[in-house]
N, CA, C, O and the ligand as a Tripos MOL2 file, in Angstrom:
@<TRIPOS>MOLECULE
protein
  281   279    71     0     0
PROTEIN
NO_CHARGES

@<TRIPOS>ATOM
      1 N         -11.7390  -18.2830  -14.9670 N.3       1 MET1
      2 CA        -12.0590  -17.3000  -13.9280 C.3       1 MET1
      3 C         -10.7890  -16.6090  -13.4280 C.2       1 MET1
      4 O          -9.8100  -17.2640  -13.0690 O.2       1 MET1
      5 N         -10.8250  -15.3160  -13.4140 N.am      2 ASN2
      6 CA         -9.6520  -14.5820  -12.9440 C.3       2 ASN2
      7 C          -9.6630  -14.4280  -11.4320 C.2       2 ASN2
      8 O         -10.6940  -14.1620  -10.8150 O.2       2 ASN2
      9 N          -8.4810  -14.6050  -10.8610 N.am      3 GLU3
     10 CA         -8.3670  -14.3590   -9.4280 C.3       3 GLU3
     11 C          -8.2480  -12.8710   -9.1670 C.2       3 GLU3
     12 O          -7.4090  -12.1980   -9.7640 O.2       3 GLU3
     13 N          -9.0630  -12.3660   -8.2990 N.am      4 ARG4
     14 CA         -8.9930  -10.9390   -8.0020 C.3       4 ARG4
     15 C          -8.4750  -10.7210   -6.5920 C.2       4 ARG4
     16 O          -8.8860  -11.4070   -5.6570 O.2       4 ARG4
     17 N          -7.5670   -9.7600   -6.4430 N.am      5 PRO5
     18 CA         -7.0400   -9.4490   -5.1090 C.3       5 PRO5
     19 C          -8.1580   -8.9820   -4.1960 C.2       5 PRO5
     20 O          -9.1310   -8.3720   -4.6390 O.2       5 PRO5
     21 N          -8.0060   -9.2720   -2.9470 N.am      6 ASN6
     22 CA         -9.0150   -8.8730   -1.9770 C.3       6 ASN6
     23 C          -8.6360   -7.5480   -1.3210 C.2       6 ASN6
     24 O          -7.7860   -7.5010   -0.4320 O.2       6 ASN6
     25 N          -9.2760   -6.4850   -1.7700 N.am      7 TYR7
     26 CA         -8.9460   -5.1640   -1.2490 C.3       7 TYR7
     27 C          -9.6500   -4.8710    0.0730 C.2       7 TYR7
     28 O          -9.4910   -3.7930    0.6460 O.2       7 TYR7
     29 N         -10.4250   -5.8380    0.5490 N.am      8 ASP8
     30 CA        -11.0910   -5.6420    1.8360 C.3       8 ASP8
     31 C         -10.1220   -5.8350    2.9910 C.2       8 ASP8
     32 O         -10.3690   -5.3800    4.1080 O.2       8 ASP8
     33 N          -9.0080   -6.5200    2.7050 N.am      9 ASP9
     34 CA         -7.9980   -6.7220    3.7320 C.3       9 ASP9
     35 C          -7.0750   -5.5120    3.7770 C.2       9 ASP9
     36 O          -6.2240   -5.3420    2.9040 O.2       9 ASP9
     37 N          -7.2410   -4.6800    4.7830 N.am     10 GLN10
     38 CA         -6.5110   -3.4140    4.8340 C.3      10 GLN10
     39 C          -5.0720   -3.5680    5.2980 C.2      10 GLN10
     40 O          -4.3270   -2.5890    5.3600 O.2      10 GLN10
     41 N          -4.6790   -4.7910    5.6250 N.am     11 THR11
     42 CA         -3.2940   -4.9870    6.0490 C.3      11 THR11
     43 C          -2.4050   -5.4290    4.8970 C.2      11 THR11
     44 O          -1.1940   -5.5820    5.0550 O.2      11 THR11
     45 N          -3.0280   -5.6350    3.7210 N.am     12 LYS12
     46 CA         -2.2640   -6.1370    2.5690 C.3      12 LYS12
     47 C          -2.1050   -5.0640    1.5050 C.2      12 LYS12
     48 O          -3.0520   -4.3600    1.1550 O.2      12 LYS12
     49 N          -0.8720   -4.9570    0.9970 N.am     13 CYS13
     50 CA         -0.5770   -4.0090   -0.0680 C.3      13 CYS13
     51 C          -1.3170   -4.4160   -1.3470 C.2      13 CYS13
     52 O          -1.2030   -5.5620   -1.7820 O.2      13 CYS13
     53 N          -2.0820   -3.4830   -1.9620 N.am     14 PRO14
     54 CA         -2.8310   -3.8230   -3.1770 C.3      14 PRO14
     55 C          -1.9350   -4.0350   -4.3880 C.2      14 PRO14
     56 O          -2.3840   -4.5580   -5.4080 O.2      14 PRO14
     57 N          -0.6820   -3.6380   -4.2850 N.am     15 LEU15
     58 CA          0.2290   -3.7770   -5.4230 C.3      15 LEU15
     59 C           0.9760   -5.1000   -5.4050 C.2      15 LEU15
     60 O           1.1040   -5.7550   -6.4400 O.2      15 LEU15
     61 N           1.4750   -5.5040   -4.2300 N.am     16 CYS16
     62 CA          2.2860   -6.7210   -4.1690 C.3      16 CYS16
     63 C           1.6480   -7.8020   -3.2990 C.2      16 CYS16
     64 O           2.0740   -8.9560   -3.3280 O.2      16 CYS16
     65 N           0.6250   -7.4290   -2.5260 N.am     17 GLY17
     66 CA         -0.0780   -8.4090   -1.7250 C.3      17 GLY17
     67 C           0.5910   -8.7500   -0.4120 C.2      17 GLY17
     68 O           0.1380   -9.6310    0.3180 O.2      17 GLY17
     69 N           1.6830   -8.0420   -0.1110 N.am     18 ARG18
     70 CA          2.3710   -8.2990    1.1540 C.3      18 ARG18
     71 C           1.8370   -7.3880    2.2510 C.2      18 ARG18
     72 O           1.0530   -6.4740    1.9940 O.2      18 ARG18
     73 N           2.2750   -7.6540    3.4750 N.am     19 ASP19
     74 CA          1.8730   -6.8470    4.6180 C.3      19 ASP19
     75 C           2.3030   -5.3930    4.3990 C.2      19 ASP19
     76 O           3.4800   -5.1270    4.1560 O.2      19 ASP19
     77 N           1.3590   -4.4570    4.4830 N.am     20 ASN20
     78 CA          1.7120   -3.0590    4.2170 C.3      20 ASN20
     79 C           2.1910   -2.3260    5.4720 C.2      20 ASN20
     80 O           2.5570   -1.1530    5.4060 O.2      20 ASN20
     81 N           2.1880   -3.0180    6.6090 N.am     21 GLN21
     82 CA          2.6980   -2.4530    7.8670 C.3      21 GLN21
     83 C           1.9350   -1.1960    8.2710 C.2      21 GLN21
     84 O           2.4720   -0.3580    8.9960 O.2      21 GLN21
     85 N           0.7020   -1.0520    7.8180 N.am     22 CYS22
     86 CA         -0.0560    0.1550    8.1180 C.3      22 CYS22
     87 C          -0.4650    0.1760    9.5940 C.2      22 CYS22
     88 O          -1.0850   -0.7620   10.0930 O.2      22 CYS22
     89 N          -0.1050    1.2650   10.2800 N.am     23 ALA23
     90 CA         -0.4080    1.3750   11.7050 C.3      23 ALA23
     91 C          -1.9070    1.5060   11.9290 C.2      23 ALA23
     92 O          -2.4370    1.0020   12.9200 O.2      23 ALA23
     93 N          -2.5910    2.1830   11.0090 N.am     24 VAL24
     94 CA         -4.0290    2.3840   11.1390 C.3      24 VAL24
     95 C          -4.7650    1.0440   11.0410 C.2      24 VAL24
     96 O          -5.6630    0.7580   11.8330 O.2      24 VAL24
     97 N          -4.3730    0.2340   10.0640 N.am     25 ALA25
     98 CA         -5.0080   -1.0660    9.8770 C.3      25 ALA25
     99 C          -4.7350   -1.9840   11.0610 C.2      25 ALA25
    100 O          -5.5260   -2.8770   11.3670 O.2      25 ALA25
    101 N          -3.5980   -1.7500   11.7240 N.am     26 ALA26
    102 CA         -3.2210   -2.5730   12.8610 C.3      26 ALA26
    103 C          -3.8250   -2.0440   14.1640 C.2      26 ALA26
    104 O          -3.6160   -2.6130   15.2360 O.2      26 ALA26
    105 N          -4.5750   -0.9470   14.0510 N.am     27 GLY27
    106 CA         -5.2230   -0.3900   15.2220 C.3      27 GLY27
    107 C          -4.3040    0.4300   16.1030 C.2      27 GLY27
    108 O          -4.5840    0.6650   17.2790 O.2      27 GLY27
    109 N          -3.1830    0.8680   15.5030 N.am     28 ARG28
    110 CA         -2.2390    1.6780   16.2640 C.3      28 ARG28
    111 C          -2.3580    3.1580   15.8970 C.2      28 ARG28
    112 O          -3.1330    3.5360   15.0180 O.2      28 ARG28
    113 N          -1.5820    3.9750   16.5840 N.am     29 ASP29
    114 CA         -1.5900    5.4050   16.3470 C.3      29 ASP29
    115 C          -1.1500    5.7270   14.9120 C.2      29 ASP29
    116 O          -0.0460    5.3580   14.5100 O.2      29 ASP29
    117 N          -2.0030    6.4110   14.1360 N.am     30 PRO30
    118 CA         -1.6480    6.7490   12.7450 C.3      30 PRO30
    119 C          -0.3260    7.4910   12.6450 C.2      30 PRO30
    120 O           0.3790    7.3780   11.6420 O.2      30 PRO30
    121 N           0.0130    8.2500   13.6840 N.am     31 ASP31
    122 CA          1.2730    8.9930   13.6560 C.3      31 ASP31
    123 C           2.4820    8.0720   13.6910 C.2      31 ASP31
    124 O           3.5890    8.4820   13.3410 O.2      31 ASP31
    125 N           2.2750    6.8270   14.1110 N.am     32 SER32
    126 CA          3.3960    5.8940   14.1900 C.3      32 SER32
    127 C           3.5890    5.1230   12.8870 C.2      32 SER32
    128 O           4.4980    4.3010   12.7740 O.2      32 SER32
    129 N           2.7340    5.3910   11.9130 N.am     33 CYS33
    130 CA          2.8350    4.6590   10.6460 C.3      33 CYS33
    131 C           4.0410    5.1420    9.8360 C.2      33 CYS33
    132 O           4.3810    6.3250    9.8540 O.2      33 CYS33
    133 N           4.6650    4.2270    9.1400 N.am     34 TRP34
    134 CA          5.8450    4.5450    8.3400 C.3      34 TRP34
    135 C           5.5210    5.5810    7.2670 C.2      34 TRP34
    136 O           6.3930    6.3470    6.8570 O.2      34 TRP34
    137 N           4.2680    5.6030    6.8150 N.am     35 CYS35
    138 CA          3.9040    6.4740    5.6910 C.3      35 CYS35
    139 C           3.9450    7.9480    6.0770 C.2      35 CYS35
    140 O           3.9620    8.8220    5.2110 O.2      35 CYS35
    141 N           3.9590    8.2240    7.3970 N.am     36 MET36
    142 CA          3.9880    9.6200    7.8310 C.3      36 MET36
    143 C           5.3330   10.2780    7.5250 C.2      36 MET36
    144 O           5.4190   11.4960    7.3710 O.2      36 MET36
    145 N           6.3690    9.4630    7.4390 N.am     37 THR37
    146 CA          7.6940   10.0170    7.1900 C.3      37 THR37
    147 C           8.2420    9.6180    5.8220 C.2      37 THR37
    148 O           9.2380   10.1740    5.3600 O.2      37 THR37
    149 N           7.5900    8.6580    5.1820 N.am     38 ALA38
    150 CA          8.0940    8.1650    3.9060 C.3      38 ALA38
    151 C           7.7130    9.0900    2.7570 C.2      38 ALA38
    152 O           6.7060    9.7960    2.8120 O.2      38 ALA38
    153 N           8.5310    9.0710    1.7280 N.am     39 THR39
    154 CA          8.2090    9.8050    0.5110 C.3      39 THR39
    155 C           7.5960    8.8410   -0.4980 C.2      39 THR39
    156 O           8.2160    7.8520   -0.8880 O.2      39 THR39
    157 N           6.3760    9.1440   -0.9110 N.am     40 MET40
    158 CA          5.6770    8.2560   -1.8330 C.3      40 MET40
    159 C           6.1050    8.5160   -3.2730 C.2      40 MET40
    160 O           6.2230    9.6610   -3.7080 O.2      40 MET40
    161 N           6.3300    7.4430   -3.9910 N.am     41 ASP41
    162 CA          6.6000    7.5630   -5.4070 C.3      41 ASP41
    163 C           5.2720    7.7990   -6.1350 C.2      41 ASP41
    164 O           4.3760    6.9570   -6.0700 O.2      41 ASP41
    165 N           5.1390    8.9340   -6.8270 N.am     42 PRO42
    166 CA          3.8750    9.2700   -7.4960 C.3      42 PRO42
    167 C           3.4100    8.1710   -8.4550 C.2      42 PRO42
    168 O           2.2100    7.9300   -8.5860 O.2      42 PRO42
    169 N           4.3490    7.5110   -9.1200 N.am     43 SER43
    170 CA          3.9670    6.4770  -10.0760 C.3      43 SER43
    171 C           3.4220    5.2460   -9.3580 C.2      43 SER43
    172 O           2.6220    4.4930   -9.9140 O.2      43 SER43
    173 N           3.8700    5.0470   -8.0990 N.am     44 ALA44
    174 CA          3.3400    3.9380   -7.3210 C.3      44 ALA44
    175 C           1.9080    4.2310   -6.9110 C.2      44 ALA44
    176 O           1.0530    3.3450   -6.9100 O.2      44 ALA44
    177 N           1.6610    5.4810   -6.5650 N.am     45 LEU45
    178 CA          0.3150    5.8650   -6.1450 C.3      45 LEU45
    179 C          -0.6780    5.7430   -7.2900 C.2      45 LEU45
    180 O          -1.8240    5.3430   -7.0880 O.2      45 LEU45
    181 N          -0.2320    6.0900   -8.4960 N.am     46 THR46
    182 CA         -1.1430    6.0380   -9.6340 C.3      46 THR46
    183 C          -1.3730    4.6120  -10.1070 C.2      46 THR46
    184 O          -2.3230    4.3440  -10.8430 O.2      46 THR46
    185 N          -0.4980    3.6860   -9.6820 N.am     47 SER47
    186 CA         -0.6760    2.3020  -10.1120 C.3      47 SER47
    187 C          -1.5650    1.5140   -9.1580 C.2      47 SER47
    188 O          -1.8250    0.3310   -9.3780 O.2      47 SER47
    189 N          -2.0290    2.1730   -8.0970 N.am     48 ILE48
    190 CA         -2.9830    1.5230   -7.2050 C.3      48 ILE48
    191 C          -4.3140    1.3600   -7.9340 C.2      48 ILE48
    192 O          -4.8350    2.3240   -8.4950 O.2      48 ILE48
    193 N          -4.8620    0.1590   -7.9300 N.am     49 PRO49
    194 CA         -6.1490   -0.0730   -8.5970 C.3      49 PRO49
    195 C          -7.2270    0.8640   -8.0700 C.2      49 PRO49
    196 O          -7.2780    1.1680   -6.8790 O.2      49 PRO49
    197 N          -8.0840    1.3130   -8.9750 N.am     50 GLN50
    198 CA         -9.1320    2.2690   -8.6340 C.3      50 GLN50
    199 C          -9.9250    1.8360   -7.4100 C.2      50 GLN50
    200 O         -10.1920    2.6390   -6.5160 O.2      50 GLN50
    201 N         -10.2970    0.5740   -7.3750 N.am     51 GLU51
    202 CA        -11.1510    0.0940   -6.2910 C.3      51 GLU51
    203 C         -10.4290    0.0030   -4.9470 C.2      51 GLU51
    204 O         -11.0500   -0.1870   -3.9010 O.2      51 GLU51
    205 N          -9.0950    0.1440   -5.0010 N.am     52 ALA52
    206 CA         -8.3210    0.0720   -3.7590 C.3      52 ALA52
    207 C          -7.9200    1.4520   -3.2530 C.2      52 ALA52
    208 O          -7.4750    1.6020   -2.1150 O.2      52 ALA52
    209 N          -8.0820    2.4610   -4.1120 N.am     53 GLN53
    210 CA         -7.6460    3.8010   -3.7390 C.3      53 GLN53
    211 C          -8.4890    4.3690   -2.6100 C.2      53 GLN53
    212 O          -9.7170    4.2840   -2.6310 O.2      53 GLN53
    213 N          -7.8190    4.9450   -1.6320 N.am     54 GLY54
    214 CA         -8.4990    5.5280   -0.4840 C.3      54 GLY54
    215 C          -9.0110    4.4810    0.4740 C.2      54 GLY54
    216 O          -9.7100    4.8020    1.4350 O.2      54 GLY54
    217 N          -8.6690    3.2240    0.2190 N.am     55 LYS55
    218 CA         -9.2060    2.1240    1.0050 C.3      55 LYS55
    219 C          -8.0960    1.3290    1.6650 C.2      55 LYS55
    220 O          -8.1410    1.0330    2.8590 O.2      55 LYS55
    221 N          -7.0940    0.9900    0.8590 N.am     56 VAL56
    222 CA         -6.0020    0.1690    1.3460 C.3      56 VAL56
    223 C          -4.6680    0.8780    1.1230 C.2      56 VAL56
    224 O          -4.4460    1.5000    0.0850 O.2      56 VAL56
    225 N          -3.7920    0.7720    2.1100 N.am     57 CYS57
    226 CA         -2.4600    1.3710    1.9700 C.3      57 CYS57
    227 C          -1.5410    0.4330    1.1960 C.2      57 CYS57
    228 O          -1.6950   -0.7880    1.2380 O.2      57 CYS57
    229 N          -0.5870    1.0260    0.4910 N.am     58 ILE58
    230 CA          0.4450    0.1960   -0.1130 C.3      58 ILE58
    231 C           1.5820    0.0240    0.8830 C.2      58 ILE58
    232 O           1.6000    0.6890    1.9190 O.2      58 ILE58
    233 N           2.5250   -0.8500    0.5870 N.am     59 CYS59
    234 CA          3.6160   -1.1030    1.5170 C.3      59 CYS59
    235 C           4.7890   -0.1630    1.2440 C.2      59 CYS59
    236 O           4.8460    0.4900    0.2020 O.2      59 CYS59
    237 N           5.7110   -0.1060    2.1830 N.am     60 ALA60
    238 CA          6.8500    0.8090    2.0780 C.3      60 ALA60
    239 C           7.6850    0.5070    0.8410 C.2      60 ALA60
    240 O           8.2460    1.4110    0.2220 O.2      60 ALA60
    241 N           7.7600   -0.7570    0.4940 N.am     61 GLN61
    242 CA          8.5720   -1.1590   -0.6410 C.3      61 GLN61
    243 C           7.9980   -0.6380   -1.9620 C.2      61 GLN61
    244 O           8.7330   -0.1790   -2.8370 O.2      61 GLN61
    245 N           6.6840   -0.7200   -2.0850 N.am     62 CYS62
    246 CA          6.0410   -0.2540   -3.3100 C.3      62 CYS62
    247 C           5.9540    1.2710   -3.3280 C.2      62 CYS62
    248 O           5.9320    1.8750   -4.4000 O.2      62 CYS62
    249 N           5.9060    1.8910   -2.1650 N.am     63 ALA63
    250 CA          5.7690    3.3370   -2.1010 C.3      63 ALA63
    251 C           7.0410    4.0490   -2.5310 C.2      63 ALA63
    252 O           6.9890    5.1420   -3.0940 O.2      63 ALA63
    253 N           8.1730    3.4320   -2.2650 N.am     64 SER64
    254 CA          9.4270    4.0500   -2.6620 C.3      64 SER64
    255 C           9.8150    3.5800   -4.0620 C.2      64 SER64
    256 O           9.5930    2.4270   -4.4330 O.2      64 SER64
    257 N          10.3960    4.4920   -4.8220 N.am     65 ALA65
    258 CA         10.8020    4.1640   -6.1750 C.3      65 ALA65
    259 C          11.8080    3.0290   -6.1770 C.2      65 ALA65
    260 O          12.8430    3.1080   -5.5160 O.2      65 ALA65
    261 N          11.5120    1.9950   -6.9010 N.am     66 SER66
    262 CA         12.3980    0.8400   -6.9520 C.3      66 SER66
    263 C          13.0400    0.7020   -8.3300 C.2      66 SER66
    264 O          12.3360    0.6340   -9.3370 O.2      66 SER66
    265 N          14.3670    0.6620   -8.3800 N.am     67 PRO67
    266 CA         15.0770    0.5830   -9.6600 C.3      67 PRO67
    267 C          14.7030   -0.6610  -10.4480 C.2      67 PRO67
    268 O          14.5980   -0.6120  -11.6730 O.2      67 PRO67
    269 N          14.5010   -1.7730   -9.7550 N.am     68 GLU68
    270 CA         14.2170   -3.0100  -10.4540 C.3      68 GLU68
    271 C          12.7830   -3.0930  -10.9570 C.2      68 GLU68
    272 O          12.4080   -4.0350  -11.6560 O.2      68 GLU68
    273 N          11.9920   -2.0960  -10.5910 N.am     69 ASN69
    274 CA         10.6100   -2.0630  -11.0430 C.3      69 ASN69
    275 C          10.4490   -1.2380  -12.3280 C.2      69 ASN69
    276 O           9.3550   -1.1320  -12.8830 O.2      69 ASN69
    277 N          11.5360   -0.6730  -12.7720 N.am     70 GLY70
    278 CA         11.4990    0.1010  -13.9890 C.3      70 GLY70
    279 C          10.8240    1.4290  -13.8010 C.2      70 GLY70
    280 O          10.7140    2.2050  -14.7490 O.2      70 GLY70
    281 ZN          3.6270   -3.5100   -1.8040 Zn       71 ZN71
@<TRIPOS>BOND
     1     1     2 1
     2     2     3 1
     3     3     4 2
     4     3     5 am
     5     5     6 1
     6     6     7 1
     7     7     8 2
     8     7     9 am
     9     9    10 1
    10    10    11 1
    11    11    12 2
    12    11    13 am
    13    13    14 1
    14    14    15 1
    15    15    16 2
    16    15    17 am
    17    17    18 1
    18    18    19 1
    19    19    20 2
    20    19    21 am
    21    21    22 1
    22    22    23 1
    23    23    24 2
    24    23    25 am
    25    25    26 1
    26    26    27 1
    27    27    28 2
    28    27    29 am
    29    29    30 1
    30    30    31 1
    31    31    32 2
    32    31    33 am
    33    33    34 1
    34    34    35 1
    35    35    36 2
    36    35    37 am
    37    37    38 1
    38    38    39 1
    39    39    40 2
    40    39    41 am
    41    41    42 1
    42    42    43 1
    43    43    44 2
    44    43    45 am
    45    45    46 1
    46    46    47 1
    47    47    48 2
    48    47    49 am
    49    49    50 1
    50    50    51 1
    51    51    52 2
    52    51    53 am
    53    53    54 1
    54    54    55 1
    55    55    56 2
    56    55    57 am
    57    57    58 1
    58    58    59 1
    59    59    60 2
    60    59    61 am
    61    61    62 1
    62    62    63 1
    63    63    64 2
    64    63    65 am
    65    65    66 1
    66    66    67 1
    67    67    68 2
    68    67    69 am
    69    69    70 1
    70    70    71 1
    71    71    72 2
    72    71    73 am
    73    73    74 1
    74    74    75 1
    75    75    76 2
    76    75    77 am
    77    77    78 1
    78    78    79 1
    79    79    80 2
    80    79    81 am
    81    81    82 1
    82    82    83 1
    83    83    84 2
    84    83    85 am
    85    85    86 1
    86    86    87 1
    87    87    88 2
    88    87    89 am
    89    89    90 1
    90    90    91 1
    91    91    92 2
    92    91    93 am
    93    93    94 1
    94    94    95 1
    95    95    96 2
    96    95    97 am
    97    97    98 1
    98    98    99 1
    99    99   100 2
   100    99   101 am
   101   101   102 1
   102   102   103 1
   103   103   104 2
   104   103   105 am
   105   105   106 1
   106   106   107 1
   107   107   108 2
   108   107   109 am
   109   109   110 1
   110   110   111 1
   111   111   112 2
   112   111   113 am
   113   113   114 1
   114   114   115 1
   115   115   116 2
   116   115   117 am
   117   117   118 1
   118   118   119 1
   119   119   120 2
   120   119   121 am
   121   121   122 1
   122   122   123 1
   123   123   124 2
   124   123   125 am
   125   125   126 1
   126   126   127 1
   127   127   128 2
   128   127   129 am
   129   129   130 1
   130   130   131 1
   131   131   132 2
   132   131   133 am
   133   133   134 1
   134   134   135 1
   135   135   136 2
   136   135   137 am
   137   137   138 1
   138   138   139 1
   139   139   140 2
   140   139   141 am
   141   141   142 1
   142   142   143 1
   143   143   144 2
   144   143   145 am
   145   145   146 1
   146   146   147 1
   147   147   148 2
   148   147   149 am
   149   149   150 1
   150   150   151 1
   151   151   152 2
   152   151   153 am
   153   153   154 1
   154   154   155 1
   155   155   156 2
   156   155   157 am
   157   157   158 1
   158   158   159 1
   159   159   160 2
   160   159   161 am
   161   161   162 1
   162   162   163 1
   163   163   164 2
   164   163   165 am
   165   165   166 1
   166   166   167 1
   167   167   168 2
   168   167   169 am
   169   169   170 1
   170   170   171 1
   171   171   172 2
   172   171   173 am
   173   173   174 1
   174   174   175 1
   175   175   176 2
   176   175   177 am
   177   177   178 1
   178   178   179 1
   179   179   180 2
   180   179   181 am
   181   181   182 1
   182   182   183 1
   183   183   184 2
   184   183   185 am
   185   185   186 1
   186   186   187 1
   187   187   188 2
   188   187   189 am
   189   189   190 1
   190   190   191 1
   191   191   192 2
   192   191   193 am
   193   193   194 1
   194   194   195 1
   195   195   196 2
   196   195   197 am
   197   197   198 1
   198   198   199 1
   199   199   200 2
   200   199   201 am
   201   201   202 1
   202   202   203 1
   203   203   204 2
   204   203   205 am
   205   205   206 1
   206   206   207 1
   207   207   208 2
   208   207   209 am
   209   209   210 1
   210   210   211 1
   211   211   212 2
   212   211   213 am
   213   213   214 1
   214   214   215 1
   215   215   216 2
   216   215   217 am
   217   217   218 1
   218   218   219 1
   219   219   220 2
   220   219   221 am
   221   221   222 1
   222   222   223 1
   223   223   224 2
   224   223   225 am
   225   225   226 1
   226   226   227 1
   227   227   228 2
   228   227   229 am
   229   229   230 1
   230   230   231 1
   231   231   232 2
   232   231   233 am
   233   233   234 1
   234   234   235 1
   235   235   236 2
   236   235   237 am
   237   237   238 1
   238   238   239 1
   239   239   240 2
   240   239   241 am
   241   241   242 1
   242   242   243 1
   243   243   244 2
   244   243   245 am
   245   245   246 1
   246   246   247 1
   247   247   248 2
   248   247   249 am
   249   249   250 1
   250   250   251 1
   251   251   252 2
   252   251   253 am
   253   253   254 1
   254   254   255 1
   255   255   256 2
   256   255   257 am
   257   257   258 1
   258   258   259 1
   259   259   260 2
   260   259   261 am
   261   261   262 1
   262   262   263 1
   263   263   264 2
   264   263   265 am
   265   265   266 1
   266   266   267 1
   267   267   268 2
   268   267   269 am
   269   269   270 1
   270   270   271 1
   271   271   272 2
   272   271   273 am
   273   273   274 1
   274   274   275 1
   275   275   276 2
   276   275   277 am
   277   277   278 1
   278   278   279 1
   279   279   280 2
@<TRIPOS>SUBSTRUCTURE
     1 MET1         2 RESIDUE 1 A MET
     2 ASN2         6 RESIDUE 1 A ASN
     3 GLU3        10 RESIDUE 1 A GLU
     4 ARG4        14 RESIDUE 1 A ARG
     5 PRO5        18 RESIDUE 1 A PRO
     6 ASN6        22 RESIDUE 1 A ASN
     7 TYR7        26 RESIDUE 1 A TYR
     8 ASP8        30 RESIDUE 1 A ASP
     9 ASP9        34 RESIDUE 1 A ASP
    10 GLN10       38 RESIDUE 1 A GLN
    11 THR11       42 RESIDUE 1 A THR
    12 LYS12       46 RESIDUE 1 A LYS
    13 CYS13       50 RESIDUE 1 A CYS
    14 PRO14       54 RESIDUE 1 A PRO
    15 LEU15       58 RESIDUE 1 A LEU
    16 CYS16       62 RESIDUE 1 A CYS
    17 GLY17       66 RESIDUE 1 A GLY
    18 ARG18       70 RESIDUE 1 A ARG
    19 ASP19       74 RESIDUE 1 A ASP
    20 ASN20       78 RESIDUE 1 A ASN
    21 GLN21       82 RESIDUE 1 A GLN
    22 CYS22       86 RESIDUE 1 A CYS
    23 ALA23       90 RESIDUE 1 A ALA
    24 VAL24       94 RESIDUE 1 A VAL
    25 ALA25       98 RESIDUE 1 A ALA
    26 ALA26      102 RESIDUE 1 A ALA
    27 GLY27      106 RESIDUE 1 A GLY
    28 ARG28      110 RESIDUE 1 A ARG
    29 ASP29      114 RESIDUE 1 A ASP
    30 PRO30      118 RESIDUE 1 A PRO
    31 ASP31      122 RESIDUE 1 A ASP
    32 SER32      126 RESIDUE 1 A SER
    33 CYS33      130 RESIDUE 1 A CYS
    34 TRP34      134 RESIDUE 1 A TRP
    35 CYS35      138 RESIDUE 1 A CYS
    36 MET36      142 RESIDUE 1 A MET
    37 THR37      146 RESIDUE 1 A THR
    38 ALA38      150 RESIDUE 1 A ALA
    39 THR39      154 RESIDUE 1 A THR
    40 MET40      158 RESIDUE 1 A MET
    41 ASP41      162 RESIDUE 1 A ASP
    42 PRO42      166 RESIDUE 1 A PRO
    43 SER43      170 RESIDUE 1 A SER
    44 ALA44      174 RESIDUE 1 A ALA
    45 LEU45      178 RESIDUE 1 A LEU
    46 THR46      182 RESIDUE 1 A THR
    47 SER47      186 RESIDUE 1 A SER
    48 ILE48      190 RESIDUE 1 A ILE
    49 PRO49      194 RESIDUE 1 A PRO
    50 GLN50      198 RESIDUE 1 A GLN
    51 GLU51      202 RESIDUE 1 A GLU
    52 ALA52      206 RESIDUE 1 A ALA
    53 GLN53      210 RESIDUE 1 A GLN
    54 GLY54      214 RESIDUE 1 A GLY
    55 LYS55      218 RESIDUE 1 A LYS
    56 VAL56      222 RESIDUE 1 A VAL
    57 CYS57      226 RESIDUE 1 A CYS
    58 ILE58      230 RESIDUE 1 A ILE
    59 CYS59      234 RESIDUE 1 A CYS
    60 ALA60      238 RESIDUE 1 A ALA
    61 GLN61      242 RESIDUE 1 A GLN
    62 CYS62      246 RESIDUE 1 A CYS
    63 ALA63      250 RESIDUE 1 A ALA
    64 SER64      254 RESIDUE 1 A SER
    65 ALA65      258 RESIDUE 1 A ALA
    66 SER66      262 RESIDUE 1 A SER
    67 PRO67      266 RESIDUE 1 A PRO
    68 GLU68      270 RESIDUE 1 A GLU
    69 ASN69      274 RESIDUE 1 A ASN
    70 GLY70      278 RESIDUE 1 A GLY
    71 ZN71       281 GROUP 0 **** ****
């Protein structure tokens, strides 16, 4: 049996499973979220699983291009 990530938890990054620090998921002002000022790496956005897209935010670490991620 394969373990599947739980995309129902909106506070967890669907890519790495860590806290995504999303202000919306935390019930705070969306304008205070880091994603409002961050530049998203397009390849990170496309690597979000289909079932998680538009549902769960990724974290700042996954959103920015990471050299060690290739
Ligand atoms: Zn992440």
